[in-house]
N, C-alpha and C positions, 0 to 999 in steps of 0.2 A: 504494500500499499505506499502511495505518495503522501507527504504531509501537507501538500497543497490545499489552500482554503477552499470550500467549495463555492458554485458560482451563487451570487445573490441578485435580487432584482425582480421584477414582475414577472407575471407567468403569462402564458397566453390564454385569452379569454376562453370561457367555457362555452361550448355550442350545444344549448338546451334543446334543440330541435331536434338533435341526435338521440335523445333520451325517450323511453316510454312514458306514457302517461302515469303521473303520481297515484292517480285513481284506478285501479283495474280490480273490478270485483270479483274475477276468477281466482286472484289471488287475495284471500280474505284479509290477511294481515294488512294490506294495502289500504284498507276501509279506514281501519283506524291510523295508520300512520300518513295518510296523504294530507298535504297541508289544506288549511280550511280557509287560509288568506292567500293575499298575493304575496311571492314572493320578495324579499328585500334584498338589494344590492348593496354591498360594502365592500369600501377599498380595502385591500391587503396591508397589515400593519407591519411594522419594521420584523416584529417578533414571527409574524405569521411566514413572511418572505424568507428570513436568515436561519430560522432553526426548524427542528432540533438538528445536533450533530452527533452522531454514534461511533463509537470506537471498537475494534475488534477485542477488545479486553472487558468488553461486557458479555461476551458470548463464552459459554462454559464448553467443556469440552465435548459432550454430547449431546449440545442443545439442538444440532440440526441432524439426530438419528434417533427417530422416535422408534426404531426397533429395538434400541436398547436405554433409551434414555429415562424409561420407568421401570424397566425390567430388574429382578432379582439377578444378584451374580451368576452368571453362567448360564442365564435363561433368556428368551428373545419373546418378541410379540408374535401372536400367531396370525397367519394370513400370506397373501400373495406379496413377495419381497418387491418394491421397486424403487427407484430412483427417480426424483423430479428436479428438473434443471432449467436453466433458461435465463434471459438478462431483463433487467429493470431499466426502462428507457423513458427518456423524456420526450416531449411532444416534437423534438426536432428529429428524433432516431438516435441520439446519443446516449450511452450507457451513464447510468447514474450510478457513481462511486458512493459507498459508505451509507447505502439505504439499508434500515432496518427491515427485515422480512420477518413477519410472523405468520405462522400457520397452525390451523387446528382443524380437525377431522374424527369422523367415527370410526370404530375400529372394524375389522374384517366383516363383522356380523351386522354392521350398519347401527351400532349403539354407542352413544357418548358416553363419557364417563362424566355425569353431572347428576347431581342429587335429586332433580326433578325430572330424570328420563323415565319416560313409562314403557317404553318399547320392550317387549319381552326378550330379544336377543341376549345372549350371555356377555358378561363383563369379561375382558381379557385382563387377569391381574397384572400382566406385565407390559399393558400399553396404556400410556396416558393420554396420547392423543393430541400433543401441542410441541411446538418447537420453534426455533428462531436463527436466524443466520444474519450476516452482515454481507452485501454485495462487494465484491471486489473493485479493483480500479477501473474495470470495463464495466460495471454492472450485472457481473455472473453471479448466479447463485445456484445453490444445490442442496438436496437433503434427501436421507433415506427415510423410506417408511413402509407400511403395508398399504394396500389397496383398499380403500375402504367399501363398506359394503353399503346398499341400496336401503331405506327405509320408510315407513309409513308416516304420515302427518297427519295431524286432522283438520287439513283444509277443505276436502271435498269427502264423499263417502269410501273412494277408494284411491287415495292420491299418494302417491310414492316419490319421495326425492330420489334422483339419480346418484349414482356414485361420485361424491365431490370432495373437494378440500378446499377451506376458507383459507384466505389470506388479507392480511394488513401490511400494508408497504408505506412506511415515511420514506419521502424523497429529500428533497434539499431545503423544503419548508413544511410548515404544519399545513399550508394550503395544498401540498402535493399528496395529502395521505389519501391513500385509496384502500377500501375494503371490498374484496371482490371472491368469486369463487371459481374454481378450474373444474372442467368434466373431463371424460375421458372418451378418447376417441372410438367410435363404434357403439356407443351405448344407446340403444333403441329407446330408453326411457327420456333421453334428454327433449326430445320432440314434443312429449306429452306433459311435460313438468309445467304446473302453472306459473311458477316463477319465471321459468325461461320464456313461456309464451307471452309475458308482457312486453318483452323486446320484440318490435316489430321488423327488426333490421338483421336479415339471416345473415349477413356478415359480420355482425357487432356478436351474434352469436356463436360464430364459427370462432370469433377470438377469445372464446371462453373455453374453447375445447383443445386439450392438449393432446397433440398425434403421436402415438407410438414411436419411440426413436431408437430403432435397432442399432444404428451405428454407435450407440454409447451404452447399450445393453451389457453387464458383466456376465459372461458364458458361465452356465452352471450356480446362477446366485441370483441376477435380479434384472427385471426389465426397467427400460428408461422412458420416460414422459418428458417432451419439452412444452414449456409455456412460456413464453415470453409476456413481460407484463408493461403495457404504455401508461405513464402517468401524464393525464390531460391530452388536450388536443384532439384533432378531428378522429385519429385512429385509437383513443385511449380504451383501455380494457374497463368496462364497468359492470356494476352490479345491481340485480334487481330493477326497480324502477325508481331509483333515487335521484330526482332532477339535481339536488344539492350535491350529488354523489363525488365524483374525482373531479 
């Protein structure tokens, strides 16, 4: 890593027309989340534009390895072993160095380690379901995990979420924070997911799907999926139907 200071200055304005409507009754939670009044535009403050700054010393040895970071000594999480990697890019396509990438997910059976979880699938005692890493000088990130399972949710009578991994990314400023989800190539449940269906742009949906990357698969160990994340701009990676989003 270089010790150069991060860029500072204003960010490209959001194009709100590219986002789905905030109110989409097919996704029941949006009925409560959708703004009831007109949005207010505020100028970015200096603290929003110039911070935060993260260092690699905040990351523990196994923070980016969900296979073992919650497991008992000598044991591992149960499930299909995979690696997820990619780049965090800004609106110009330039790699964002020193970005904090956090990720969390359900286990191989589709169950989260959460005290309010009601799904009947078993808890894996060796899988915590969360981790983090810092991008390198070119914006690259990578972590090891198990492929999450699909799970039912009380949106409709028989609605299921496709397998997915949640991401939170901080760029060079608080205004560059993005919360998103990554889906897996070839999953037929993506097309019928009520959350995904709130996005009217097929190209935007494709940007949420990680393709299988056999060139980075570890033989006799794990498959790889590649997921690039773009902060802001016309080709930004976005999540659900949040107009204020990224």
